[in-house]
PDB file of the backbone (N, CA, C, O) and the ligand in Angstrom, with CONECT records:
HET     ZN  A 101       1
ATOM      1  N   MET A   1     -30.476 -39.250  -2.659  1.00  0.00           N
ATOM      2  CA  MET A   1     -30.123 -40.321  -1.643  1.00  0.00           C
ATOM      3  C   MET A   1     -28.801 -40.958  -1.975  1.00  0.00           C
ATOM      4  O   MET A   1     -28.641 -41.631  -2.993  1.00  0.00           O
ATOM      5  N   ASP A   2     -27.853 -40.727  -1.082  1.00  0.00           N
ATOM      6  CA  ASP A   2     -26.515 -41.224  -1.387  1.00  0.00           C
ATOM      7  C   ASP A   2     -26.395 -42.637  -0.759  1.00  0.00           C
ATOM      8  O   ASP A   2     -26.936 -42.843   0.328  1.00  0.00           O
ATOM      9  N   SER A   3     -25.736 -43.584  -1.372  1.00  0.00           N
ATOM     10  CA  SER A   3     -25.413 -44.801  -0.843  1.00  0.00           C
ATOM     11  C   SER A   3     -24.191 -44.659   0.049  1.00  0.00           C
ATOM     12  O   SER A   3     -23.411 -43.720  -0.111  1.00  0.00           O
ATOM     13  N   ILE A   4     -24.007 -45.633   1.038  1.00  0.00           N
ATOM     14  CA  ILE A   4     -22.827 -45.493   1.876  1.00  0.00           C
ATOM     15  C   ILE A   4     -21.516 -45.539   1.019  1.00  0.00           C
ATOM     16  O   ILE A   4     -20.560 -44.863   1.401  1.00  0.00           O
ATOM     17  N   ASP A   5     -21.420 -46.248  -0.043  1.00  0.00           N
ATOM     18  CA  ASP A   5     -20.230 -46.251  -0.845  1.00  0.00           C
ATOM     19  C   ASP A   5     -20.001 -44.921  -1.491  1.00  0.00           C
ATOM     20  O   ASP A   5     -18.848 -44.540  -1.693  1.00  0.00           O
ATOM     21  N   GLU A   6     -20.989 -44.226  -1.812  1.00  0.00           N
ATOM     22  CA  GLU A   6     -20.773 -42.873  -2.417  1.00  0.00           C
ATOM     23  C   GLU A   6     -20.206 -41.924  -1.367  1.00  0.00           C
ATOM     24  O   GLU A   6     -19.339 -41.095  -1.645  1.00  0.00           O
ATOM     25  N   ILE A   7     -20.750 -42.081  -0.099  1.00  0.00           N
ATOM     26  CA  ILE A   7     -20.361 -41.170   0.949  1.00  0.00           C
ATOM     27  C   ILE A   7     -18.818 -41.509   1.283  1.00  0.00           C
ATOM     28  O   ILE A   7     -17.987 -40.604   1.352  1.00  0.00           O
ATOM     29  N   LEU A   8     -18.515 -42.743   1.468  1.00  0.00           N
ATOM     30  CA  LEU A   8     -17.176 -43.131   1.628  1.00  0.00           C
ATOM     31  C   LEU A   8     -16.168 -42.783   0.690  1.00  0.00           C
ATOM     32  O   LEU A   8     -15.033 -42.427   1.007  1.00  0.00           O
ATOM     33  N   SER A   9     -16.623 -42.896  -0.544  1.00  0.00           N
ATOM     34  CA  SER A   9     -15.678 -42.577  -1.749  1.00  0.00           C
ATOM     35  C   SER A   9     -15.418 -41.078  -1.872  1.00  0.00           C
ATOM     36  O   SER A   9     -14.465 -40.656  -2.526  1.00  0.00           O
ATOM     37  N   GLU A  10     -16.262 -40.292  -1.246  1.00  0.00           N
ATOM     38  CA  GLU A  10     -16.106 -38.800  -1.252  1.00  0.00           C
ATOM     39  C   GLU A  10     -15.318 -38.236  -0.010  1.00  0.00           C
ATOM     40  O   GLU A  10     -15.236 -37.023   0.178  1.00  0.00           O
ATOM     41  N   LEU A  11     -14.746 -39.157   0.827  1.00  0.00           N
ATOM     42  CA  LEU A  11     -14.139 -38.686   1.937  1.00  0.00           C
ATOM     43  C   LEU A  11     -12.846 -37.948   1.415  1.00  0.00           C
ATOM     44  O   LEU A  11     -12.246 -38.351   0.418  1.00  0.00           O
ATOM     45  N   PRO A  12     -12.453 -36.851   2.137  1.00  0.00           N
ATOM     46  CA  PRO A  12     -11.400 -36.026   1.745  1.00  0.00           C
ATOM     47  C   PRO A  12     -10.104 -36.828   1.680  1.00  0.00           C
ATOM     48  O   PRO A  12      -9.857 -37.662   2.552  1.00  0.00           O
ATOM     49  N   LEU A  13      -9.301 -36.602   0.699  1.00  0.00           N
ATOM     50  CA  LEU A  13      -8.008 -37.198   0.578  1.00  0.00           C
ATOM     51  C   LEU A  13      -6.968 -36.509   1.366  1.00  0.00           C
ATOM     52  O   LEU A  13      -7.142 -35.309   1.577  1.00  0.00           O
ATOM     53  N   PRO A  14      -5.874 -37.105   1.850  1.00  0.00           N
ATOM     54  CA  PRO A  14      -4.781 -36.369   2.496  1.00  0.00           C
ATOM     55  C   PRO A  14      -4.200 -35.227   1.649  1.00  0.00           C
ATOM     56  O   PRO A  14      -4.102 -35.368   0.430  1.00  0.00           O
ATOM     57  N   PRO A  15      -3.831 -34.151   2.237  1.00  0.00           N
ATOM     58  CA  PRO A  15      -3.354 -33.047   1.438  1.00  0.00           C
ATOM     59  C   PRO A  15      -2.100 -33.350   0.538  1.00  0.00           C
ATOM     60  O   PRO A  15      -1.937 -32.840  -0.570  1.00  0.00           O
ATOM     61  N   TYR A  16      -1.249 -34.214   1.120  1.00  0.00           N
ATOM     62  CA  TYR A  16      -0.117 -34.595   0.437  1.00  0.00           C
ATOM     63  C   TYR A  16      -0.217 -36.072   0.296  1.00  0.00           C
ATOM     64  O   TYR A  16      -0.540 -36.761   1.263  1.00  0.00           O
ATOM     65  N   VAL A  17       0.049 -36.592  -0.882  1.00  0.00           N
ATOM     66  CA  VAL A  17      -0.041 -38.022  -1.239  1.00  0.00           C
ATOM     67  C   VAL A  17       1.428 -38.541  -1.107  1.00  0.00           C
ATOM     68  O   VAL A  17       2.276 -38.172  -1.919  1.00  0.00           O
ATOM     69  N   THR A  18       1.705 -39.324  -0.170  1.00  0.00           N
ATOM     70  CA  THR A  18       3.027 -39.853  -0.036  1.00  0.00           C
ATOM     71  C   THR A  18       3.297 -41.120  -0.838  1.00  0.00           C
ATOM     72  O   THR A  18       2.380 -41.746  -1.370  1.00  0.00           O
ATOM     73  N   ALA A  19       4.505 -41.464  -0.911  1.00  0.00           N
ATOM     74  CA  ALA A  19       4.913 -42.859  -1.576  1.00  0.00           C
ATOM     75  C   ALA A  19       4.232 -43.935  -0.958  1.00  0.00           C
ATOM     76  O   ALA A  19       3.866 -44.903  -1.625  1.00  0.00           O
ATOM     77  N   GLU A  20       4.012 -43.841   0.385  1.00  0.00           N
ATOM     78  CA  GLU A  20       3.286 -44.891   1.138  1.00  0.00           C
ATOM     79  C   GLU A  20       1.733 -45.010   0.718  1.00  0.00           C
ATOM     80  O   GLU A  20       1.151 -46.078   0.529  1.00  0.00           O
ATOM     81  N   ASP A  21       1.158 -43.708   0.605  1.00  0.00           N
ATOM     82  CA  ASP A  21      -0.203 -43.748   0.094  1.00  0.00           C
ATOM     83  C   ASP A  21      -0.356 -44.261  -1.230  1.00  0.00           C
ATOM     84  O   ASP A  21      -1.359 -44.926  -1.492  1.00  0.00           O
ATOM     85  N   VAL A  22       0.589 -44.016  -2.173  1.00  0.00           N
ATOM     86  CA  VAL A  22       0.512 -44.532  -3.502  1.00  0.00           C
ATOM     87  C   VAL A  22       0.632 -46.020  -3.461  1.00  0.00           C
ATOM     88  O   VAL A  22      -0.079 -46.706  -4.196  1.00  0.00           O
ATOM     89  N   SER A  23       1.521 -46.573  -2.614  1.00  0.00           N
ATOM     90  CA  SER A  23       1.694 -48.033  -2.455  1.00  0.00           C
ATOM     91  C   SER A  23       0.390 -48.641  -2.022  1.00  0.00           C
ATOM     92  O   SER A  23      -0.070 -49.646  -2.564  1.00  0.00           O
ATOM     93  N   PHE A  24      -0.231 -47.967  -0.972  1.00  0.00           N
ATOM     94  CA  PHE A  24      -1.467 -48.500  -0.481  1.00  0.00           C
ATOM     95  C   PHE A  24      -2.572 -48.491  -1.551  1.00  0.00           C
ATOM     96  O   PHE A  24      -3.282 -49.480  -1.733  1.00  0.00           O
ATOM     97  N   ALA A  25      -2.693 -47.424  -2.213  1.00  0.00           N
ATOM     98  CA  ALA A  25      -3.642 -47.193  -3.151  1.00  0.00           C
ATOM     99  C   ALA A  25      -3.517 -48.234  -4.325  1.00  0.00           C
ATOM    100  O   ALA A  25      -4.520 -48.733  -4.833  1.00  0.00           O
ATOM    101  N   VAL A  26      -2.202 -48.547  -4.742  1.00  0.00           N
ATOM    102  CA  VAL A  26      -1.987 -49.549  -5.758  1.00  0.00           C
ATOM    103  C   VAL A  26      -2.567 -50.884  -5.327  1.00  0.00           C
ATOM    104  O   VAL A  26      -3.260 -51.587  -6.064  1.00  0.00           O
ATOM    105  N   LYS A  27      -2.216 -51.194  -4.019  1.00  0.00           N
ATOM    106  CA  LYS A  27      -2.623 -52.435  -3.428  1.00  0.00           C
ATOM    107  C   LYS A  27      -4.114 -52.489  -3.365  1.00  0.00           C
ATOM    108  O   LYS A  27      -4.656 -53.545  -3.692  1.00  0.00           O
ATOM    109  N   ALA A  28      -4.832 -51.484  -2.987  1.00  0.00           N
ATOM    110  CA  ALA A  28      -6.333 -51.363  -2.855  1.00  0.00           C
ATOM    111  C   ALA A  28      -6.916 -51.676  -4.327  1.00  0.00           C
ATOM    112  O   ALA A  28      -7.846 -52.465  -4.495  1.00  0.00           O
ATOM    113  N   VAL A  29      -6.337 -51.046  -5.280  1.00  0.00           N
ATOM    114  CA  VAL A  29      -6.815 -51.195  -6.675  1.00  0.00           C
ATOM    115  C   VAL A  29      -6.600 -52.653  -7.073  1.00  0.00           C
ATOM    116  O   VAL A  29      -7.446 -53.235  -7.751  1.00  0.00           O
ATOM    117  N   THR A  30      -5.499 -53.241  -6.668  1.00  0.00           N
ATOM    118  CA  THR A  30      -5.218 -54.628  -7.223  1.00  0.00           C
ATOM    119  C   THR A  30      -6.144 -55.610  -6.451  1.00  0.00           C
ATOM    120  O   THR A  30      -6.784 -56.502  -7.008  1.00  0.00           O
ATOM    121  N   VAL A  31      -6.154 -55.372  -5.178  1.00  0.00           N
ATOM    122  CA  VAL A  31      -7.031 -56.407  -4.294  1.00  0.00           C
ATOM    123  C   VAL A  31      -8.505 -56.177  -4.674  1.00  0.00           C
ATOM    124  O   VAL A  31      -9.259 -57.150  -4.706  1.00  0.00           O
ATOM    125  N   HIS A  32      -8.927 -55.024  -4.945  1.00  0.00           N
ATOM    126  CA  HIS A  32     -10.382 -54.672  -5.242  1.00  0.00           C
ATOM    127  C   HIS A  32     -10.561 -54.714  -6.668  1.00  0.00           C
ATOM    128  O   HIS A  32     -11.234 -53.823  -7.187  1.00  0.00           O
ATOM    129  N   ALA A  33     -10.042 -55.647  -7.394  1.00  0.00           N
ATOM    130  CA  ALA A  33     -10.291 -55.657  -8.878  1.00  0.00           C
ATOM    131  C   ALA A  33     -11.595 -56.154  -9.259  1.00  0.00           C
ATOM    132  O   ALA A  33     -12.271 -56.772  -8.436  1.00  0.00           O
ATOM    133  N   ALA A  34     -12.012 -55.936 -10.452  1.00  0.00           N
ATOM    134  CA  ALA A  34     -13.295 -56.364 -10.920  1.00  0.00           C
ATOM    135  C   ALA A  34     -13.373 -57.741 -11.303  1.00  0.00           C
ATOM    136  O   ALA A  34     -12.398 -58.266 -11.840  1.00  0.00           O
ATOM    137  N   GLU A  35     -14.511 -58.437 -11.068  1.00  0.00           N
ATOM    138  CA  GLU A  35     -14.687 -59.789 -11.444  1.00  0.00           C
ATOM    139  C   GLU A  35     -16.137 -59.894 -12.156  1.00  0.00           C
ATOM    140  O   GLU A  35     -17.105 -59.212 -11.820  1.00  0.00           O
ATOM    141  N   GLN A  36     -16.132 -60.693 -13.016  1.00  0.00           N
ATOM    142  CA  GLN A  36     -17.367 -60.800 -13.944  1.00  0.00           C
ATOM    143  C   GLN A  36     -18.437 -61.613 -13.173  1.00  0.00           C
ATOM    144  O   GLN A  36     -18.144 -62.737 -12.767  1.00  0.00           O
ATOM    145  N   TRP A  37     -19.616 -61.107 -12.963  1.00  0.00           N
ATOM    146  CA  TRP A  37     -20.649 -61.793 -12.357  1.00  0.00           C
ATOM    147  C   TRP A  37     -21.739 -61.904 -13.370  1.00  0.00           C
ATOM    148  O   TRP A  37     -21.739 -61.200 -14.379  1.00  0.00           O
ATOM    149  N   PRO A  38     -22.682 -62.793 -13.107  1.00  0.00           N
ATOM    150  CA  PRO A  38     -23.900 -62.845 -14.076  1.00  0.00           C
ATOM    151  C   PRO A  38     -24.596 -61.564 -14.190  1.00  0.00           C
ATOM    152  O   PRO A  38     -25.051 -61.235 -15.286  1.00  0.00           O
ATOM    153  N   GLU A  39     -24.736 -60.726 -13.056  1.00  0.00           N
ATOM    154  CA  GLU A  39     -25.421 -59.554 -13.153  1.00  0.00           C
ATOM    155  C   GLU A  39     -24.555 -58.283 -13.461  1.00  0.00           C
ATOM    156  O   GLU A  39     -25.080 -57.178 -13.595  1.00  0.00           O
ATOM    157  N   GLY A  40     -23.260 -58.482 -13.563  1.00  0.00           N
ATOM    158  CA  GLY A  40     -22.418 -57.367 -13.928  1.00  0.00           C
ATOM    159  C   GLY A  40     -21.075 -57.511 -13.188  1.00  0.00           C
ATOM    160  O   GLY A  40     -20.772 -58.550 -12.600  1.00  0.00           O
ATOM    161  N   ARG A  41     -20.309 -56.461 -13.241  1.00  0.00           N
ATOM    162  CA  ARG A  41     -18.986 -56.510 -12.610  1.00  0.00           C
ATOM    163  C   ARG A  41     -19.082 -56.253 -11.056  1.00  0.00           C
ATOM    164  O   ARG A  41     -19.828 -55.380 -10.614  1.00  0.00           O
ATOM    165  N   ARG A  42     -18.328 -57.015 -10.275  1.00  0.00           N
ATOM    166  CA  ARG A  42     -18.347 -56.860  -8.839  1.00  0.00           C
ATOM    167  C   ARG A  42     -16.943 -56.892  -8.395  1.00  0.00           C
ATOM    168  O   ARG A  42     -16.047 -57.367  -9.093  1.00  0.00           O
ATOM    169  N   CYS A  43     -16.742 -56.334  -7.118  1.00  0.00           N
ATOM    170  CA  CYS A  43     -15.367 -56.408  -6.523  1.00  0.00           C
ATOM    171  C   CYS A  43     -15.001 -57.878  -6.201  1.00  0.00           C
ATOM    172  O   CYS A  43     -15.825 -58.649  -5.709  1.00  0.00           O
ATOM    173  N   ARG A  44     -13.889 -58.188  -6.462  1.00  0.00           N
ATOM    174  CA  ARG A  44     -13.401 -59.532  -6.138  1.00  0.00           C
ATOM    175  C   ARG A  44     -13.174 -59.830  -4.717  1.00  0.00           C
ATOM    176  O   ARG A  44     -13.110 -60.975  -4.269  1.00  0.00           O
ATOM    177  N   ASN A  45     -13.047 -58.695  -3.989  1.00  0.00           N
ATOM    178  CA  ASN A  45     -12.713 -58.845  -2.549  1.00  0.00           C
ATOM    179  C   ASN A  45     -13.917 -58.727  -1.703  1.00  0.00           C
ATOM    180  O   ASN A  45     -14.077 -59.532  -0.786  1.00  0.00           O
ATOM    181  N   ASP A  46     -14.813 -57.752  -1.941  1.00  0.00           N
ATOM    182  CA  ASP A  46     -16.045 -57.524  -1.122  1.00  0.00           C
ATOM    183  C   ASP A  46     -17.347 -57.748  -1.816  1.00  0.00           C
ATOM    184  O   ASP A  46     -18.410 -57.668  -1.200  1.00  0.00           O
ATOM    185  N   ARG A  47     -17.283 -58.018  -3.040  1.00  0.00           N
ATOM    186  CA  ARG A  47     -18.536 -58.397  -3.799  1.00  0.00           C
ATOM    187  C   ARG A  47     -19.478 -57.161  -4.031  1.00  0.00           C
ATOM    188  O   ARG A  47     -20.649 -57.283  -4.389  1.00  0.00           O
ATOM    189  N   ALA A  48     -18.862 -55.975  -3.797  1.00  0.00           N
ATOM    190  CA  ALA A  48     -19.718 -54.720  -3.943  1.00  0.00           C
ATOM    191  C   ALA A  48     -19.690 -54.531  -5.511  1.00  0.00           C
ATOM    192  O   ALA A  48     -18.783 -55.028  -6.179  1.00  0.00           O
ATOM    193  N   PRO A  49     -20.720 -53.791  -6.079  1.00  0.00           N
ATOM    194  CA  PRO A  49     -20.541 -53.540  -7.518  1.00  0.00           C
ATOM    195  C   PRO A  49     -19.295 -52.711  -7.759  1.00  0.00           C
ATOM    196  O   PRO A  49     -18.965 -51.772  -7.034  1.00  0.00           O
ATOM    197  N   HIS A  50     -18.613 -53.128  -8.847  1.00  0.00           N
ATOM    198  CA  HIS A  50     -17.283 -52.523  -9.210  1.00  0.00           C
ATOM    199  C   HIS A  50     -17.586 -51.136  -9.873  1.00  0.00           C
ATOM    200  O   HIS A  50     -18.547 -51.077 -10.639  1.00  0.00           O
ATOM    201  N   PRO A  51     -16.852 -50.040  -9.640  1.00  0.00           N
ATOM    202  CA  PRO A  51     -15.763 -50.078  -8.620  1.00  0.00           C
ATOM    203  C   PRO A  51     -16.232 -49.841  -7.148  1.00  0.00           C
ATOM    204  O   PRO A  51     -16.965 -48.886  -6.889  1.00  0.00           O
ATOM    205  N   CYS A  52     -15.810 -50.708  -6.190  1.00  0.00           N
ATOM    206  CA  CYS A  52     -16.238 -50.487  -4.834  1.00  0.00           C
ATOM    207  C   CYS A  52     -15.589 -49.192  -4.298  1.00  0.00           C
ATOM    208  O   CYS A  52     -14.786 -48.551  -4.977  1.00  0.00           O
ATOM    209  N   HIS A  53     -15.971 -48.828  -3.041  1.00  0.00           N
ATOM    210  CA  HIS A  53     -15.251 -47.514  -2.631  1.00  0.00           C
ATOM    211  C   HIS A  53     -13.860 -47.491  -2.344  1.00  0.00           C
ATOM    212  O   HIS A  53     -13.206 -46.452  -2.426  1.00  0.00           O
ATOM    213  N   LEU A  54     -13.299 -48.758  -1.960  1.00  0.00           N
ATOM    214  CA  LEU A  54     -11.805 -48.802  -1.764  1.00  0.00           C
ATOM    215  C   LEU A  54     -11.066 -48.710  -3.115  1.00  0.00           C
ATOM    216  O   LEU A  54      -9.979 -48.138  -3.197  1.00  0.00           O
ATOM    217  N   HIS A  55     -11.646 -49.256  -4.125  1.00  0.00           N
ATOM    218  CA  HIS A  55     -11.143 -49.248  -5.414  1.00  0.00           C
ATOM    219  C   HIS A  55     -11.098 -47.724  -6.007  1.00  0.00           C
ATOM    220  O   HIS A  55     -10.127 -47.178  -6.529  1.00  0.00           O
ATOM    221  N   HIS A  56     -12.313 -47.215  -5.804  1.00  0.00           N
ATOM    222  CA  HIS A  56     -12.513 -45.829  -6.279  1.00  0.00           C
ATOM    223  C   HIS A  56     -11.673 -44.812  -5.549  1.00  0.00           C
ATOM    224  O   HIS A  56     -11.211 -43.843  -6.152  1.00  0.00           O
ATOM    225  N   ARG A  57     -11.466 -45.013  -4.266  1.00  0.00           N
ATOM    226  CA  ARG A  57     -10.608 -44.176  -3.396  1.00  0.00           C
ATOM    227  C   ARG A  57      -9.117 -44.441  -3.910  1.00  0.00           C
ATOM    228  O   ARG A  57      -8.378 -43.478  -4.114  1.00  0.00           O
ATOM    229  N   GLY A  58      -8.710 -45.658  -4.102  1.00  0.00           N
ATOM    230  CA  GLY A  58      -7.341 -45.855  -4.474  1.00  0.00           C
ATOM    231  C   GLY A  58      -7.037 -45.137  -5.781  1.00  0.00           C
ATOM    232  O   GLY A  58      -5.979 -44.527  -5.940  1.00  0.00           O
ATOM    233  N   ARG A  59      -8.021 -45.223  -6.753  1.00  0.00           N
ATOM    234  CA  ARG A  59      -7.786 -44.517  -8.090  1.00  0.00           C
ATOM    235  C   ARG A  59      -7.767 -43.000  -7.839  1.00  0.00           C
ATOM    236  O   ARG A  59      -7.025 -42.294  -8.522  1.00  0.00           O
ATOM    237  N   ARG A  60      -8.551 -42.472  -6.888  1.00  0.00           N
ATOM    238  CA  ARG A  60      -8.506 -41.046  -6.717  1.00  0.00           C
ATOM    239  C   ARG A  60      -7.114 -40.580  -6.214  1.00  0.00           C
ATOM    240  O   ARG A  60      -6.621 -39.533  -6.634  1.00  0.00           O
ATOM    241  N   VAL A  61      -6.460 -41.409  -5.268  1.00  0.00           N
ATOM    242  CA  VAL A  61      -5.308 -41.118  -4.750  1.00  0.00           C
ATOM    243  C   VAL A  61      -4.297 -41.074  -5.845  1.00  0.00           C
ATOM    244  O   VAL A  61      -3.500 -40.138  -5.897  1.00  0.00           O
ATOM    245  N   LEU A  62      -4.287 -42.048  -6.733  1.00  0.00           N
ATOM    246  CA  LEU A  62      -3.328 -42.164  -7.840  1.00  0.00           C
ATOM    247  C   LEU A  62      -3.497 -41.030  -8.880  1.00  0.00           C
ATOM    248  O   LEU A  62      -2.539 -40.554  -9.489  1.00  0.00           O
ATOM    249  N   ASP A  63      -4.863 -40.602  -9.053  1.00  0.00           N
ATOM    250  CA  ASP A  63      -5.147 -39.479  -9.916  1.00  0.00           C
ATOM    251  C   ASP A  63      -4.540 -38.187  -9.414  1.00  0.00           C
ATOM    252  O   ASP A  63      -3.960 -37.394 -10.155  1.00  0.00           O
ATOM    253  N   GLN A  64      -4.725 -38.003  -7.975  1.00  0.00           N
ATOM    254  CA  GLN A  64      -4.178 -36.781  -7.334  1.00  0.00           C
ATOM    255  C   GLN A  64      -2.751 -36.748  -7.534  1.00  0.00           C
ATOM    256  O   GLN A  64      -2.211 -35.667  -7.767  1.00  0.00           O
ATOM    257  N   ARG A  65      -2.011 -37.928  -7.463  1.00  0.00           N
ATOM    258  CA  ARG A  65      -0.570 -37.951  -7.596  1.00  0.00           C
ATOM    259  C   ARG A  65      -0.161 -37.745  -9.089  1.00  0.00           C
ATOM    260  O   ARG A  65       1.019 -37.708  -9.440  1.00  0.00           O
ATOM    261  N   GLY A  66      -1.192 -37.616  -9.925  1.00  0.00           N
ATOM    262  CA  GLY A  66      -0.898 -37.244 -11.392  1.00  0.00           C
ATOM    263  C   GLY A  66      -0.361 -38.454 -12.148  1.00  0.00           C
ATOM    264  O   GLY A  66       0.404 -38.323 -13.104  1.00  0.00           O
ATOM    265  N   LEU A  67      -0.764 -39.589 -11.714  1.00  0.00           N
ATOM    266  CA  LEU A  67      -0.355 -40.788 -12.531  1.00  0.00           C
ATOM    267  C   LEU A  67      -1.324 -41.082 -13.606  1.00  0.00           C
ATOM    268  O   LEU A  67      -2.539 -40.986 -13.433  1.00  0.00           O
ATOM    269  N   THR A  68      -0.754 -41.457 -14.764  1.00  0.00           N
ATOM    270  CA  THR A  68      -1.686 -41.834 -15.859  1.00  0.00           C
ATOM    271  C   THR A  68      -1.999 -43.305 -15.714  1.00  0.00           C
ATOM    272  O   THR A  68      -1.439 -44.024 -14.887  1.00  0.00           O
ATOM    273  N   ASN A  69      -2.921 -43.709 -16.559  1.00  0.00           N
ATOM    274  CA  ASN A  69      -3.371 -45.129 -16.541  1.00  0.00           C
ATOM    275  C   ASN A  69      -2.148 -46.039 -16.767  1.00  0.00           C
ATOM    276  O   ASN A  69      -2.044 -47.119 -16.185  1.00  0.00           O
ATOM    277  N   ARG A  70      -1.237 -45.579 -17.616  1.00  0.00           N
ATOM    278  CA  ARG A  70      -0.085 -46.532 -17.923  1.00  0.00           C
ATOM    279  C   ARG A  70       0.841 -46.648 -16.818  1.00  0.00           C
ATOM    280  O   ARG A  70       1.483 -47.682 -16.632  1.00  0.00           O
ATOM    281  N   HIS A  71       0.944 -45.532 -16.009  1.00  0.00           N
ATOM    282  CA  HIS A  71       1.821 -45.568 -14.779  1.00  0.00           C
ATOM    283  C   HIS A  71       1.219 -46.478 -13.756  1.00  0.00           C
ATOM    284  O   HIS A  71       1.929 -47.220 -13.077  1.00  0.00           O
ATOM    285  N   ILE A  72      -0.127 -46.428 -13.634  1.00  0.00           N
ATOM    286  CA  ILE A  72      -0.833 -47.140 -12.664  1.00  0.00           C
ATOM    287  C   ILE A  72      -0.761 -48.666 -13.010  1.00  0.00           C
ATOM    288  O   ILE A  72      -0.617 -49.516 -12.131  1.00  0.00           O
ATOM    289  N   CYS A  73      -0.866 -48.948 -14.286  1.00  0.00           N
ATOM    290  CA  CYS A  73      -0.763 -50.412 -14.692  1.00  0.00           C
ATOM    291  C   CYS A  73       0.677 -50.946 -14.402  1.00  0.00           C
ATOM    292  O   CYS A  73       0.848 -52.103 -14.016  1.00  0.00           O
ATOM    293  N   ALA A  74       1.667 -50.106 -14.590  1.00  0.00           N
ATOM    294  CA  ALA A  74       3.073 -50.477 -14.369  1.00  0.00           C
ATOM    295  C   ALA A  74       3.290 -50.721 -12.888  1.00  0.00           C
ATOM    296  O   ALA A  74       3.938 -51.681 -12.471  1.00  0.00           O
ATOM    297  N   LEU A  75       2.685 -49.754 -12.062  1.00  0.00           N
ATOM    298  CA  LEU A  75       2.833 -50.054 -10.617  1.00  0.00           C
ATOM    299  C   LEU A  75       2.196 -51.320 -10.110  1.00  0.00           C
ATOM    300  O   LEU A  75       2.742 -52.030  -9.266  1.00  0.00           O
ATOM    301  N   ILE A  76       0.936 -51.601 -10.689  1.00  0.00           N
ATOM    302  CA  ILE A  76       0.234 -52.787 -10.367  1.00  0.00           C
ATOM    303  C   ILE A  76       1.049 -53.995 -10.676  1.00  0.00           C
ATOM    304  O   ILE A  76       1.180 -54.903  -9.855  1.00  0.00           O
ATOM    305  N   ASP A  77       1.639 -54.012 -11.947  1.00  0.00           N
ATOM    306  CA  ASP A  77       2.570 -55.087 -12.406  1.00  0.00           C
ATOM    307  C   ASP A  77       3.736 -55.308 -11.477  1.00  0.00           C
ATOM    308  O   ASP A  77       4.145 -56.419 -11.140  1.00  0.00           O
ATOM    309  N   GLU A  78       4.216 -54.194 -11.109  1.00  0.00           N
ATOM    310  CA  GLU A  78       5.451 -54.156 -10.235  1.00  0.00           C
ATOM    311  C   GLU A  78       5.050 -54.788  -8.749  1.00  0.00           C
ATOM    312  O   GLU A  78       5.790 -55.531  -8.103  1.00  0.00           O
ATOM    313  N   GLN A  79       3.890 -54.397  -8.391  1.00  0.00           N
ATOM    314  CA  GLN A  79       3.540 -54.996  -7.011  1.00  0.00           C
ATOM    315  C   GLN A  79       3.142 -56.424  -7.085  1.00  0.00           C
ATOM    316  O   GLN A  79       3.308 -57.137  -6.096  1.00  0.00           O
ATOM    317  N   LYS A  80       2.598 -56.928  -8.248  1.00  0.00           N
ATOM    318  CA  LYS A  80       2.285 -58.278  -8.470  1.00  0.00           C
ATOM    319  C   LYS A  80       3.536 -59.056  -8.445  1.00  0.00           C
ATOM    320  O   LYS A  80       3.607 -60.142  -7.871  1.00  0.00           O
ATOM    321  N   ALA A  81       4.615 -58.456  -9.124  1.00  0.00           N
ATOM    322  CA  ALA A  81       5.877 -59.172  -9.202  1.00  0.00           C
ATOM    323  C   ALA A  81       6.492 -59.372  -7.923  1.00  0.00           C
ATOM    324  O   ALA A  81       7.211 -60.347  -7.702  1.00  0.00           O
ATOM    325  N   GLN A  82       6.222 -58.424  -7.012  1.00  0.00           N
ATOM    326  CA  GLN A  82       6.881 -58.522  -5.730  1.00  0.00           C
ATOM    327  C   GLN A  82       6.229 -59.508  -4.806  1.00  0.00           C
ATOM    328  O   GLN A  82       6.788 -59.873  -3.771  1.00  0.00           O
ATOM    329  N   GLN A  83       5.035 -59.944  -5.182  1.00  0.00           N
ATOM    330  CA  GLN A  83       4.253 -60.985  -4.336  1.00  0.00           C
ATOM    331  C   GLN A  83       4.872 -62.331  -4.512  1.00  0.00           C
ATOM    332  O   GLN A  83       5.291 -62.665  -5.621  1.00  0.00           O
ATOM    333  N   PRO A  84       4.957 -63.166  -3.418  1.00  0.00           N
ATOM    334  CA  PRO A  84       5.593 -64.471  -3.508  1.00  0.00           C
ATOM    335  C   PRO A  84       4.741 -65.430  -4.477  1.00  0.00           C
ATOM    336  O   PRO A  84       5.113 -66.585  -4.687  1.00  0.00           O
TER     337      PRO A  84
HETATM  338 ZN    ZN A 101     -13.704 -53.891  -3.022  1.00  0.00          ZN2+
END
C-alpha cells in the first residue's frame, strides 16, 4: 500500500535537469525544511512527515544533477542570502 506522498515522490524527473530546475529544487528543499514536532520531524511548510514529497523530489533533482551535500548546502545558503 503506497501513500500518496510515495507515489508523488516517484514521479519521473525531467530527462535533463536545467539550471532553472536546480534553482526550483533548492527553493523546494529550503521552503520544505524539517521542523521538530513533539511526535517527530515534520515539514515546516505543509506539516507532512519530513521529508515531504516536495522536499524529497527536490533532493532527487539535485542528486540527479550530481551535486554533493556540500554543494546543496552552499546553494541553499546562496539562495537565503538573496532573499530580502
Ligand atoms: Zn513540504
